[in-house]
ROLO-826299 format. One record per residue (C-alpha): x, y, z; residue in three letters; residue number from 1. Coordinates in pm, whole numbers. Example, Ala and Ser with C-alpha at 12.3 -4.5 7.8 and 13.67 -1.06 7.14 Angstrom:
// residues 2
REC:1230:-450:780:ALA:1
REC:1367:-106:714:SER:2
This chain:
// residues 472
REC:-1284:-2036:-1607:MET:1
REC:-1626:-2070:-1738:THR:2
REC:-1865:-2036:-1441:ILE:3
REC:-2221:-2220:-1443:ASP:4
REC:-2436:-1956:-1288:ARG:5
REC:-2688:-2223:-1123:ARG:6
REC:-2395:-2409:-952:VAL:7
REC:-2252:-2072:-840:ALA:8
REC:-2618:-1953:-727:ILE:9
REC:-2662:-2258:-519:ASP:10
REC:-2336:-2249:-385:ALA:11
REC:-2378:-1906:-237:LEU:12
REC:-2711:-2001:-124:ALA:13
REC:-2585:-2262:85:ARG:14
REC:-2341:-2008:253:CYS:15
REC:-2621:-1744:320:VAL:16
REC:-2953:-1874:254:GLY:17
REC:-3120:-1831:-70:ALA:18
REC:-3303:-1506:7:SER:19
REC:-2966:-1348:48:ASN:20
REC:-2864:-1444:-257:VAL:21
REC:-3010:-1160:-490:LEU:22
REC:-3065:-1259:-852:ILE:23
REC:-3341:-1046:-1007:ASP:24
REC:-3235:-710:-1202:GLU:25
REC:-3457:-499:-992:ALA:26
REC:-3334:-660:-647:ASP:27
REC:-2973:-579:-797:LYS:28
REC:-3014:-273:-933:ALA:29
REC:-2938:-54:-649:ALA:30
REC:-2619:-200:-567:TYR:31
REC:-2483:-185:-946:LEU:32
REC:-2479:201:-967:THR:33
REC:-2239:406:-790:ASP:34
REC:-2392:702:-573:TRP:35
REC:-2332:973:-859:ARG:36
REC:-2455:752:-1114:LYS:37
REC:-2139:764:-1277:ARG:38
REC:-2040:411:-1294:PHE:39
REC:-2269:128:-1378:HIS:40
REC:-2142:-247:-1359:GLY:41
REC:-2345:-588:-1360:SER:42
REC:-2304:-907:-1110:ALA:43
REC:-2402:-1257:-1093:LEU:44
REC:-2582:-1180:-794:ALA:45
REC:-2580:-965:-466:VAL:46
REC:-2486:-1189:-176:VAL:47
REC:-2554:-1025:211:ARG:48
REC:-2409:-1228:487:PRO:49
REC:-2515:-1169:829:ALA:50
REC:-2207:-1313:1041:THR:51
REC:-1810:-1324:930:VAL:52
REC:-1841:-1708:914:ASP:53
REC:-2108:-1663:631:GLU:54
REC:-1849:-1377:475:VAL:55
REC:-1558:-1632:497:ALA:56
REC:-1773:-1898:351:ALA:57
REC:-1881:-1692:50:VAL:58
REC:-1500:-1598:-20:VAL:59
REC:-1400:-1944:10:VAL:60
REC:-1708:-2051:-254:ALA:61
REC:-1619:-1755:-463:CYS:62
REC:-1222:-1842:-497:GLY:63
REC:-1338:-2208:-549:ALA:64
REC:-1593:-2105:-876:LEU:65
REC:-1330:-1818:-992:GLY:66
REC:-1615:-1557:-902:LEU:67
REC:-1461:-1195:-830:ALA:68
REC:-1610:-1008:-493:ILE:69
REC:-1690:-672:-506:VAL:70
REC:-1754:-573:-136:PRO:71
REC:-1993:-275:-63:GLN:72
REC:-2089:-89:204:GLY:73
REC:-2332:216:186:GLY:74
REC:-2270:250:-157:ASN:75
REC:-2223:626:-91:THR:76
REC:-1835:632:-253:GLY:77
REC:-1758:879:-494:LEU:78
REC:-1472:720:-688:VAL:79
REC:-1635:391:-842:GLY:80
REC:-1480:189:-565:GLY:81
REC:-1774:-45:-456:ALA:82
REC:-1938:-61:-786:THR:83
REC:-1882:-384:-1003:PRO:84
REC:-1736:-356:-1374:GLY:85
REC:-1899:-553:-1687:SER:86
REC:-1923:-902:-1681:GLY:87
REC:-2108:-1185:-1446:ASP:88
REC:-1803:-1318:-1306:ALA:89
REC:-1808:-1134:-1012:GLN:90
REC:-2068:-1068:-718:ILE:91
REC:-2141:-770:-487:VAL:92
REC:-2103:-860:-142:LEU:93
REC:-2279:-619:51:SER:94
REC:-2211:-591:462:THR:95
REC:-2538:-428:542:VAL:96
REC:-2644:-729:766:ARG:97
REC:-2325:-728:979:LEU:98
REC:-2496:-517:1202:LYS:99
REC:-2397:-601:1553:ALA:100
REC:-2220:-356:1819:ILE:101
REC:-2013:-600:1993:ARG:102
REC:-1847:-431:2260:ALA:103
REC:-1836:-110:2431:LEU:104
REC:-1572:-31:2694:ASP:105
REC:-1620:338:2867:ARG:106
REC:-1316:279:3043:LEU:107
REC:-1073:200:2779:ASN:108
REC:-1255:486:2530:ASP:109
REC:-1327:185:2274:THR:110
REC:-1604:45:2088:ILE:111
REC:-1611:-297:1867:THR:112
REC:-1868:-292:1611:VAL:113
REC:-1937:-489:1244:GLU:114
REC:-1874:-333:945:ALA:115
REC:-2217:-319:832:GLY:116
REC:-2320:-45:1092:CYS:117
REC:-2357:296:995:THR:118
REC:-2159:619:1088:LEU:119
REC:-2486:734:1251:ALA:120
REC:-2516:426:1469:GLU:121
REC:-2181:414:1590:VAL:122
REC:-2192:752:1708:GLN:123
REC:-2498:693:1854:ALA:124
REC:-2398:378:2013:ALA:125
REC:-2109:619:2167:ALA:126
REC:-2364:866:2306:LEU:127
REC:-2540:590:2521:GLY:128
REC:-2213:581:2707:ILE:129
REC:-2121:920:2731:ASP:130
REC:-1879:917:2499:ARG:131
REC:-1800:1043:2108:LEU:132
REC:-1714:895:1800:PHE:133
REC:-1596:1181:1615:PRO:134
REC:-1570:1088:1257:LEU:135
REC:-1828:1294:1081:SER:136
REC:-1959:1283:720:LEU:137
REC:-2255:1419:551:ALA:138
REC:-2321:1062:462:SER:139
REC:-2327:955:812:GLU:140
REC:-2672:845:796:GLY:141
REC:-2609:578:551:SER:142
REC:-2248:503:497:CYS:143
REC:-2079:202:695:THR:144
REC:-1833:207:913:ILE:145
REC:-1677:-75:683:GLY:146
REC:-1654:163:383:GLY:147
REC:-1555:430:605:ASN:148
REC:-1205:201:674:LEU:149
REC:-1179:72:338:SER:150
REC:-1162:456:203:THR:151
REC:-982:583:510:ASN:152
REC:-1270:819:518:ALA:153
REC:-1166:1179:655:GLY:154
REC:-1470:1430:707:GLY:155
REC:-1479:1774:917:THR:156
REC:-1310:1663:1249:ALA:157
REC:-987:1549:1096:VAL:158
REC:-820:1838:1219:LEU:159
REC:-875:1755:1593:ARG:160
REC:-921:1378:1595:TYR:161
REC:-757:1236:1278:GLY:162
REC:-921:1043:995:ASN:163
REC:-1033:678:1007:ALA:164
REC:-722:522:1026:ARG:165
REC:-610:735:1340:GLU:166
REC:-932:636:1510:LEU:167
REC:-902:284:1442:CYS:168
REC:-719:50:1683:LEU:169
REC:-772:-286:1518:GLY:170
REC:-961:-505:1242:VAL:171
REC:-1098:-801:1230:GLU:172
REC:-1096:-901:823:ALA:173
REC:-1157:-1186:564:VAL:174
REC:-829:-1221:322:LEU:175
REC:-894:-1327:0:PRO:176
REC:-821:-1698:64:ASN:177
REC:-1084:-1711:335:GLY:178
REC:-901:-1675:622:ASP:179
REC:-995:-1510:905:LEU:180
REC:-754:-1229:1097:VAL:181
REC:-861:-1033:1395:GLY:182
REC:-715:-773:1615:HIS:183
REC:-967:-597:1829:LEU:184
REC:-837:-588:2167:SER:185
REC:-844:-212:2178:GLY:186
REC:-447:-172:2263:LEU:187
REC:-276:156:2172:ARG:188
REC:47:41:2192:LYS:189
REC:158:-310:2005:ASP:190
REC:470:-351:1846:ASN:191
REC:458:-697:1752:THR:192
REC:524:-720:1405:GLY:193
REC:369:-570:1099:TYR:194
REC:79:-347:1148:HIS:195
REC:-156:-539:916:TRP:196
REC:-481:-347:998:SER:197
REC:-327:-44:861:ASP:198
REC:-238:-200:532:LEU:199
REC:-627:-319:495:LEU:200
REC:-747:34:583:ILE:201
REC:-759:282:294:GLY:202
REC:-708:-79:76:ALA:203
REC:-1080:-34:-63:GLU:204
REC:-1149:-377:-44:GLY:205
REC:-873:-479:-273:THR:206
REC:-680:-677:-29:LEU:207
REC:-972:-817:193:GLY:208
REC:-1284:-790:332:ILE:209
REC:-1304:-584:668:VAL:210
REC:-1607:-726:887:THR:211
REC:-1541:-534:1224:ALA:212
REC:-1336:-289:1397:ALA:213
REC:-1207:-167:1729:THR:214
REC:-1268:243:1715:LEU:215
REC:-1127:510:1964:LYS:216
REC:-1393:752:2188:LEU:217
REC:-1341:1019:2348:TYR:218
REC:-1495:1198:2643:PRO:219
REC:-1799:1422:2544:LEU:220
REC:-1710:1782:2519:PRO:221
REC:-1880:2029:2757:ARG:222
REC:-1932:2285:2471:ALA:223
REC:-1936:2342:2092:LYS:224
REC:-1953:2719:1965:TRP:225
REC:-1960:2753:1586:THR:226
REC:-1887:3092:1381:ALA:227
REC:-1877:3209:1018:TRP:228
REC:-1628:3406:921:ALA:229
REC:-1568:3608:607:ALA:230
REC:-1249:3670:450:VAL:231
REC:-1094:3801:145:ALA:232
REC:-880:3497:-4:SER:233
REC:-779:3128:77:PRO:234
REC:-458:3314:177:GLY:235
REC:-617:3505:472:ASP:236
REC:-816:3201:550:ALA:237
REC:-498:3048:627:LEU:238
REC:-351:3338:828:ARG:239
REC:-683:3335:1043:LEU:240
REC:-611:2933:1090:LEU:241
REC:-247:2988:1228:SER:242
REC:-414:3265:1473:ILE:243
REC:-681:2997:1561:ALA:244
REC:-418:2716:1641:GLN:245
REC:-241:2948:1850:ALA:246
REC:-515:3063:2037:ARG:247
REC:-738:2771:2063:CYS:248
REC:-497:2471:2077:GLY:249
REC:-696:2173:2077:PRO:250
REC:-1036:2292:2094:THR:251
REC:-1018:2351:1734:LEU:252
REC:-1238:2097:1591:THR:253
REC:-1293:2234:1254:ALA:254
REC:-1191:2507:1029:PHE:255
REC:-1369:2473:710:GLU:256
REC:-1356:2686:378:LEU:257
REC:-1644:2782:167:VAL:258
REC:-1611:2954:-163:SER:259
REC:-1864:3233:-221:ASP:260
REC:-1979:3064:-556:PHE:261
REC:-2026:2712:-337:ALA:262
REC:-2207:2939:-81:LEU:263
REC:-2435:3108:-366:SER:264
REC:-2558:2735:-524:LEU:265
REC:-2661:2621:-174:VAL:266
REC:-2866:2914:-130:GLU:267
REC:-3042:2871:-485:LYS:268
REC:-3101:2498:-445:HIS:269
REC:-3192:2500:-74:PHE:270
REC:-3424:2769:-44:PRO:271
REC:-3439:2796:335:ALA:272
REC:-3042:2868:341:ALA:273
REC:-2926:3197:412:ARG:274
REC:-2595:3368:418:SER:275
REC:-2473:3481:739:PRO:276
REC:-2413:3845:608:PHE:277
REC:-2587:4071:408:ALA:278
REC:-2342:4161:139:ILE:279
REC:-2108:3876:-64:ARG:280
REC:-1780:3818:23:HIS:281
REC:-1531:3587:-147:PRO:282
REC:-1471:3319:101:GLN:283
REC:-1632:3204:399:GLY:284
REC:-1456:2998:722:VAL:285
REC:-1657:2759:890:LEU:286
REC:-1515:2738:1269:ILE:287
REC:-1596:2505:1548:GLU:288
REC:-1450:2468:1889:LEU:289
REC:-1514:2159:2112:SER:290
REC:-1418:2257:2482:ASP:291
REC:-1358:2055:2781:HIS:292
REC:-1390:2351:3025:GLU:293
REC:-1722:2521:3004:SER:294
REC:-1948:2720:2765:GLU:295
REC:-1813:3039:2886:ALA:296
REC:-1484:2958:2799:HIS:297
REC:-1510:2813:2489:ALA:298
REC:-1729:3156:2379:ARG:299
REC:-1459:3303:2512:ALA:300
REC:-1189:3173:2286:LEU:301
REC:-1400:3193:2030:LEU:302
REC:-1467:3560:2050:GLU:303
REC:-1081:3634:2110:ALA:304
REC:-990:3466:1811:LEU:305
REC:-1239:3652:1595:LEU:306
REC:-1208:3983:1741:GLU:307
REC:-783:3928:1686:GLN:308
REC:-858:3813:1326:GLY:309
REC:-1061:4130:1258:LEU:310
REC:-797:4366:1451:ARG:311
REC:-533:4203:1235:ASP:312
REC:-724:4284:915:GLY:313
REC:-750:3902:818:VAL:314
REC:-1122:3896:891:VAL:315
REC:-1393:4105:731:ILE:316
REC:-1683:4019:921:ASP:317
REC:-1817:3734:1144:ALA:318
REC:-2125:3595:1345:VAL:319
REC:-2114:3374:1605:VAL:320
REC:-2376:3134:1662:ALA:321
REC:-2571:3185:1983:GLU:322
REC:-2759:2837:2001:ASP:323
REC:-2769:2473:1888:LEU:324
REC:-2997:2603:1568:ALA:325
REC:-2792:2861:1449:ARG:326
REC:-2522:2619:1469:ALA:327
REC:-2692:2369:1261:ASP:328
REC:-2766:2632:1003:ALA:329
REC:-2426:2747:975:LEU:330
REC:-2339:2348:945:TRP:331
REC:-2564:2286:682:ALA:332
REC:-2422:2589:456:LEU:333
REC:-2119:2380:453:ARG:334
REC:-2245:2006:428:GLU:335
REC:-2534:2111:144:ASN:336
REC:-2269:2234:-87:VAL:337
REC:-2233:1876:-253:SER:338
REC:-2573:1840:-314:ALA:339
REC:-2636:2187:-427:ALA:340
REC:-2351:2162:-674:GLN:341
REC:-2549:1806:-793:ALA:342
REC:-2832:1996:-822:ALA:343
REC:-2704:2246:-1037:GLU:344
REC:-2574:1972:-1298:GLY:345
REC:-2307:1808:-1393:GLY:346
REC:-1962:1854:-1228:ASN:347
REC:-1627:1733:-1227:ILE:348
REC:-1483:1659:-869:LYS:349
REC:-1121:1646:-732:HIS:350
REC:-1067:1564:-364:ASP:351
REC:-708:1675:-342:ILE:352
REC:-491:1733:-45:SER:353
REC:-193:2005:-52:VAL:354
REC:55:2114:235:PRO:355
REC:-158:2373:433:ILE:356
REC:117:2638:348:SER:357
REC:43:2577:-14:ARG:358
REC:-297:2578:-48:ILE:359
REC:-354:2953:-146:ALA:360
REC:-98:2926:-417:ASP:361
REC:-232:2622:-544:PHE:362
REC:-593:2758:-558:VAL:363
REC:-462:3034:-793:ALA:364
REC:-260:2833:-1000:ALA:365
REC:-522:2588:-1098:ALA:366
REC:-788:2864:-1113:ASP:367
REC:-538:3025:-1358:ARG:368
REC:-447:2701:-1538:ALA:369
REC:-846:2597:-1577:LEU:370
REC:-964:2953:-1717:ARG:371
REC:-686:2943:-1953:ASP:372
REC:-812:2647:-2100:ARG:373
REC:-1191:2608:-2033:PHE:374
REC:-1294:2949:-2010:PRO:375
REC:-1595:3058:-1826:GLU:376
REC:-1569:2717:-1619:VAL:377
REC:-1714:2797:-1243:ARG:378
REC:-1505:2671:-957:MET:379
REC:-1681:2532:-628:VAL:380
REC:-1383:2536:-361:THR:381
REC:-1480:2425:-47:PHE:382
REC:-1340:2194:203:GLY:383
REC:-1124:2098:504:HIS:384
REC:-887:2373:496:LEU:385
REC:-784:2298:859:GLY:386
REC:-591:1963:710:ASP:387
REC:-482:2033:376:GLY:388
REC:-799:1855:191:ASN:389
REC:-1005:2089:-42:LEU:390
REC:-1271:1952:-246:HIS:391
REC:-1188:2136:-579:TYR:392
REC:-1449:2110:-798:ASN:393
REC:-1533:2222:-1148:VAL:394
REC:-1888:2332:-1281:SER:395
REC:-1968:2396:-1666:PRO:396
REC:-2037:2759:-1790:PRO:397
REC:-2401:2861:-1733:ALA:398
REC:-2607:2693:-2016:GLY:399
REC:-2317:2463:-2110:ARG:400
REC:-2481:2102:-2224:ASP:401
REC:-2384:1851:-1925:GLU:402
REC:-2277:1577:-2153:ALA:403
REC:-2035:1773:-2353:SER:404
REC:-1875:1949:-2040:PHE:405
REC:-1830:1581:-1871:LEU:406
REC:-1643:1484:-2192:ARG:407
REC:-1390:1710:-2076:LEU:408
REC:-1326:1554:-1765:GLN:409
REC:-1013:1364:-1850:PRO:410
REC:-834:1698:-1980:GLU:411
REC:-973:1900:-1654:ILE:412
REC:-847:1638:-1397:ASN:413
REC:-512:1656:-1572:ARG:414
REC:-464:2010:-1544:VAL:415
REC:-603:1996:-1140:VAL:416
REC:-348:1691:-1051:HIS:417
REC:-60:1853:-1236:ASP:418
REC:-116:2173:-1004:ALA:419
REC:-182:1945:-706:VAL:420
REC:155:1738:-750:VAL:421
REC:335:2073:-896:GLN:422
REC:246:2191:-505:HIS:423
REC:354:1879:-310:GLY:424
REC:-3:1748:-297:GLY:425
REC:-182:1415:-338:SER:426
REC:-442:1353:-584:ILE:427
REC:-710:1192:-338:SER:428
REC:-754:1272:43:ALA:429
REC:-1031:1107:144:GLU:430
REC:-1277:956:-128:HIS:431
REC:-1001:686:-250:GLY:432
REC:-901:580:-592:ILE:433
REC:-1157:318:-698:GLY:434
REC:-1235:341:-1059:GLN:435
REC:-1223:722:-1154:LEU:436
REC:-823:790:-1023:LYS:437
REC:-668:415:-1091:ARG:438
REC:-500:560:-1440:ASP:439
REC:-418:889:-1262:ASP:440
REC:-267:696:-943:LEU:441
REC:-21:514:-1209:ALA:442
REC:61:849:-1365:ARG:443
REC:146:1015:-1038:TYR:444
REC:279:741:-824:LYS:445
REC:655:658:-887:SER:446
REC:730:328:-1060:PRO:447
REC:852:184:-724:ALA:448
REC:559:303:-547:GLU:449
REC:341:102:-813:MET:450
REC:576:-208:-803:ALA:451
REC:537:-222:-422:MET:452
REC:171:-185:-431:MET:453
REC:133:-459:-696:ARG:454
REC:366:-691:-508:SER:455
REC:146:-686:-174:ILE:456
REC:-182:-735:-385:LYS:457
REC:1:-1029:-534:SER:458
REC:94:-1180:-229:ALA:459
REC:-252:-1134:-82:LEU:460
REC:-445:-1156:-379:ASP:461
REC:-286:-1373:-622:PRO:462
REC:-626:-1465:-785:ALA:463
REC:-694:-1096:-839:GLY:464
REC:-1027:-1169:-717:LEU:465
REC:-1080:-914:-464:MET:466
REC:-1228:-592:-596:ASN:467
REC:-1078:-602:-964:PRO:468
REC:-1026:-313:-1127:GLY:469
REC:-1029:-73:-837:LYS:470
REC:-685:130:-719:VAL:471
REC:-452:-87:-939:LEU:472
C-alpha cells in the first residue's frame, strides 16, 4: 500500500491535534533511537495521544492507512523493542501524555494508573496513602508503567514481590483493530475464561497497546535494613541465600550479586563510590530485609544471618548500613553498575536467568567458554541472584577498539546463550526480546512454541501492523 504522507498526517492530527503529531526530524529524533544508542530507526511521525479514546482513534486510522505502530513509553529499554525500524510506513505512538492516576483504593490495596505514568510517580502516589508499590528499577524516574508491563519488568524486589506480571491485577488496552478491552476491577480471583491481560503483559506492544493498569499495593514496612557481605564465589553467595531464606523468610526483599570487577568499575567512574571494605573480595552480596514488626527485629534478623554466614565460612566480611544514607550508598554501588560499564566503553549485555541452584555452574562454564574463544575479555557479572536473574555482561580487553569488539556480538551471544540453555535457563529474564534477541529466540524456542506465538500474533494482528520486527 502506498501511503500519502500529507493524507496520513492530516488523519493523525484529527485524532490527537496537530501539535501532538511530531513530523520535524529534530522533534522526532529522541524517539527514534534507543537508550543505548544501538538501534536507530525512522518514522512518518511521532503521535502523542492523551486519552484512551485518542489511542483507539490513532490505531483505527493507522489500520486504514496501512501504517505500522511502534508503541513507546519512557524509551528506556535495552533490546530495541520500542525503536522503529527503517522506512516511513510507520509511526511511533508515545504514551507519555497518558498520565492520570485514576484510582487509589487503600482497603483493596490497589492503584489504577495510565500507561504513561512513570514508575516513580506510581510509587509516590502509593506512598501518599501509606502504601508500597514495590516494583523498583534504576530507571524508575523515566520508565513508564506501560513499558514496565509490556516487558514484564523485574527489578530488585522480585524475590519478595514478583515481577510486573505478578504485580498487575488487570489491564486496559487497545487491540490492533482499535477495540478497547479493559479489566481494571482489582479482583484477586476471576476464573471467567482466558486471562488475556497476562498475554499482553510481556508482549512488547506486538499484540496491542496497554493504556492503563490496576496494580497491587502493599502495607509499608516498618523497617528496612541493608547489608553488604563479601563472599569468595557465586557458589558461596548461593549458600548465603539459602541461609537468608531459612532465617528471614518473607522479610528477605533483595539479594543482589556484584562481582569485584563490576564494583571496581563503579568506583572508577563514580568518584564518590567506595567499596565497603579496605581489601578486595571476589564477590559482593547486597542484602535487604523489609520488616513489618520493628527496627530492632529487622536488625536482629540481619545480624543473625550474617553471623551464621561467618560461622559457616560462607561470608568473608560484612557491613550493616547504620542509617539511610549508608544504605543508599550501598545500593548505589549496585545500581550504578550499568552506567559505569557504559562509561567504560562498548559492552555486550546478557539478561539471562537460570535455575538458582545452577547459577554457579553456569557462571563457571560461561566464563571458561568465553575466555577460551576470546582471551582477556572481562566479565561484568551482577544481578538478582535471589530469583536467578543475572546480568552477565562482557567488556572488551583493556585497550581493545570498541567497534571491532562489538562486531563479535553474535559470536559472544551464541557462546553465552548456549551455556544458558545447557543449564536450563532463558536468554531473557526481564529486558524482553525486542530486535536484539529476535533471531536468538527462534533458535532456542521449540518449533511448536514459535508456531503457537505466531498463531496468537496472527489472530490478534493479522495485518502485522503492531510493532513489526519485534519478538517475532
